[in-house]
C-alpha positions as CSV (number, residue, x, y, z in Angstrom):
1,M,-0.1,0.1,0.0
2,A,1.3,3.7,-0.8
3,E,2.1,5.7,2.2
4,G,-1.0,7.5,3.5
5,A,-3.4,5.4,1.6
6,C,-6.5,4.2,3.2
7,L,-7.6,0.6,3.7
8,H,-11.4,0.5,3.4
9,L,-13.0,-2.2,5.6
10,M,-16.5,-3.1,4.1
11,L,-19.0,-4.9,6.3
12,D,-22.7,-5.6,6.5
13,D,-25.0,-4.4,9.6
14,D,-24.5,-7.6,11.3
15,L,-22.8,-8.1,14.9
16,E,-20.4,-11.0,13.7
17,E,-19.2,-8.7,10.9
18,I,-18.9,-5.7,12.8
19,Y,-16.8,-7.7,15.4
20,H,-14.5,-9.0,12.6
21,A,-14.2,-5.8,10.9
22,R,-13.3,-3.7,14.1
23,Y,-10.6,-6.5,14.9
24,M,-9.0,-6.1,11.4
25,E,-9.3,-2.3,11.7
26,E,-7.5,-2.5,15.1
27,Q,-4.8,-4.7,13.5
28,A,-4.3,-2.5,10.5
29,Q,-4.0,0.7,12.7
30,R,-1.3,-1.2,14.7
31,A,0.5,-1.8,11.5
32,G,0.4,1.9,10.8
33,L,-2.5,1.9,8.3
34,R,-5.3,4.4,8.0
35,T,-8.7,2.8,7.8
36,K,-12.3,3.7,7.3
37,L,-15.3,1.3,8.0
38,V,-17.9,1.2,5.3
39,C,-21.1,-0.5,6.1
40,G,-22.9,-1.9,2.7
41,V,-22.4,0.2,-0.2
42,A,-24.5,3.1,0.4
43,G,-21.6,5.5,0.9
44,L,-19.9,4.5,-2.4
45,C,-20.3,6.1,-5.8
46,W,-18.5,6.8,-9.0
47,G,-15.9,9.7,-9.0
48,T,-12.9,10.8,-10.7
49,A,-9.3,10.0,-9.7
50,S,-7.1,12.8,-8.5
51,D,-4.4,12.2,-11.0
52,S,-6.4,11.7,-14.2
53,N,-9.9,11.6,-15.5
54,T,-10.6,7.8,-14.7
55,R,-13.6,6.9,-13.2
56,V,-13.1,5.3,-9.6
57,V,-15.2,4.4,-6.7
58,V,-15.1,6.9,-3.9
59,D,-16.3,6.7,-0.4
60,S,-18.8,9.2,1.3
61,D,-15.8,11.6,2.1
62,G,-14.9,11.7,-1.7
63,E,-11.9,9.5,-1.2
64,E,-10.9,7.0,-3.7
65,V,-11.3,3.4,-2.6
66,R,-8.1,1.7,-3.6
67,F,-7.6,-1.1,-0.9
68,V,-10.4,-3.2,0.3
69,W,-11.0,-5.8,3.1
70,K,-14.1,-7.3,3.3
71,T,-16.1,-10.3,4.8
72,W,-18.4,-11.0,1.9
73,A,-17.7,-12.4,-1.8
74,W,-17.3,-9.8,-4.5
75,E,-20.4,-10.9,-6.3
76,T,-22.4,-9.5,-3.1
77,V,-20.6,-6.2,-3.4
78,F,-21.3,-5.9,-7.0
79,D,-25.0,-7.0,-6.8
80,E,-25.7,-4.7,-3.8
81,Y,-24.2,-1.9,-5.7
82,A,-26.0,-2.6,-8.9
83,A,-29.3,-2.9,-7.0
84,Q,-28.7,0.4,-5.2
85,Q,-28.2,2.0,-8.6
86,Q,-31.6,1.1,-10.0
């Protein structure tokens, strides 16, 4: 990971997932990483990369999502995001 980059920890609103994500967040922070928790995909949207005109996914603060830890399958992420866009 690039210095100063953020690790986005994605989780559902589920007690077990929250527990796992909080644990991973603590360990990542101990390793010196900056983290943000993202519950579901509600705060994610398309944006533009800061160094080009490339479309990227950004979080609710407008920060590019480049590095992700998640408990669910990528298909779940994409399906949930697609359903939200309809």
